[in-house]
C-alpha positions, 0 to 999 in steps of 0.5 A: 758663716755660710748663708742659708742659700745652700742646696740643703735647704731646697725641696726634695722629691722622694717618690710621691713625696716632696720634702721642704728641705734635705734634712731627715731625722734618722731613726734613733730608737726613742725608748718612749713606747713603754709596754708598747704604748705609742705615747705622748712622749713619743709624739712630743719628741717628734713634734719638737723635731718638726718645729726645729725645721727638719724636712722629715722625722723618722719614728724608729723601730716600728715592728711589723708585729709584736713578735718582730719586736726586740723588746716589749718597750717598742712600737708595732704597727697594727690596727691597735696603734693607728689612733695613737700614731695618728696623733703623732703624725698630725702633730708633725704635719702641723709644722710642715714636716713629713713623718716616716715610720721605720718598719722592721722585724727582729728575727733572731735579734730579740730579747722579749720575755719568754711568755711574749713570743716564740722561744725559737725565733726565725732567721735566715739560718737555723741552729744556735742563736747567740743572741738568745743566751740572755733569754733562753732562746738558744736556737733559731729557726731557718725560715721556710718559703712559707715563713717568707710569705708570712713575713713579707705580708707582715711588712705589707700590712705594717706599711698599710697601717702606717699609711692609715696612721698618716705617715708620709713614708716608710723606711724598710730596715735592712741593716744593723743585724735585724731580720732582713739584714740576717739574710744579707750578711754572711755572718748569719746567712750560709744557706745553699738555696736561692736565698744564700750564697752570692750577694744577689741571692742573699738580697732576694728575700729583702728585695721581695719585701721591698717590691711587695711594699712598693706595690702596696703603698708606693703610689701614695707614700715614699718607700725607702730603705736603710741598710749597712754599706758594710758589715764593718768587720772582716768576714762580712759584707764589704763595700763591693757588696754594699754597692751591689745592694744599692744596685738591687735596691735601685732596680727594685724601685726603692725611692731612696736609700739611707746609707748606714753602716755596721751591725748592732753587736759585731761592729757597733763602732762602725755604726756610730763612728766610735765605740759606746761609752766605756763609762756606762757600767752594766746598763740594764738594756740587753742590746747595749750590754751585749754590744758592750760585752762584744765590743772589747773582743772586736779587732776594730781599734778604738777610735775617736769620732770624726765628722763624715766618718762614712763618707769614703764608703758612701762616695763609692755607692754614690758613684755606682747608682743614680737613685736618691741617697741619704747620707748618714754619719757625722754631719755636724756643721755647715761645712760638712753639709756643703761637702755632702751636697757637693758630693751629690747626696740628695739628703742628710740624715741626722741622729745624735745631732738632733737629739742634742739640738732638735732645732738645729736645722732652723738655726742653720737656716736662719744663720744663728749657728753653723756648728752642732754641739753634740760631742758624739759621746754616745751616752744618748744611746745608753739612755734609750731604755731609761724611764725618760727615753732617749735624751742628751746628757750634755748640760748644753743639749736638749733634755728629756721630757717627763717620764710619765709621758712615755706611759701615757697613750698619745690619744689620751685626753 
């Protein structure tokens, strides 16, 4: 077994933030904000990650506004949620861990009730909205310059609310098919103005959002970006575009980029390294159901999970930029961690592995284990919108907490 003297256990500076080690809990939609409540369950989930030794834990999908949510049962950043988020960040800080808020907007990728938001969601393009078939939002609106100004301001205000709530970092989500990714990918952007065409033009609005957030909070918080190295499907962005995106993020001043992959619907197996479980028949959640409906139509072959499944892509980005990079994608034992350190990655993102064992980092550091038992069955993905929220179903993994905690505000006495 490796000794706990690996570079992975050394401190890391990201912009103004210093982390105690190189392990970051990646955003994995928790499903613990029933009705939009920032719940005791959500705070408990992230405090457990902090206790387990990670350097930073990421609260997934904090929408810039209620209209920016994909579902009602998600968080949004506003003056109304600051108090409950502060309970979460205080709990995380108590154990020496940093807290990061992932901020994003759904754009056309929304499944909100009809009376909750606009029936014509915004996106890079107008016209038919394939995501709206399940909710009656059959058309989407092409964003105008005025719309871009408004949404950029939403991201800035969300970052300011995150700062007020005690977060140490924000992660702007530019991947997986949400609004900013709808500008980046040619699957959703065929504009012929200054915001469409080349990858540089498609990145113009996302880079503008990043720049404005940096101006607003970048001296006090780490401002990071999560994006898809490729779209994971023919006709979309390939690694050449992924490298150009990284160069633009670097030149704009992002403090770190987390390297994900794929899109929520078109190429979900590229995101997870393997398909969603075929055994989960007709899940209630619309994103999961839509992903599973689209999955058999994909030309990507069914494949088994393998560790470091995105490494060959990520190595090309590592060679092209000097900015801090967080590798995400299948690191589950000390050998793979050492490989990532040797390849020059600055941090390691872990999702499913820390759902399986939130205390895995501490176990690695004290030498009690080297391997994580997560089988990448992806059943935790299908648990996101159950009453209990995201949890491992493996009998040897961490179990979820009581569902009642997910409907109780974190600040409730």
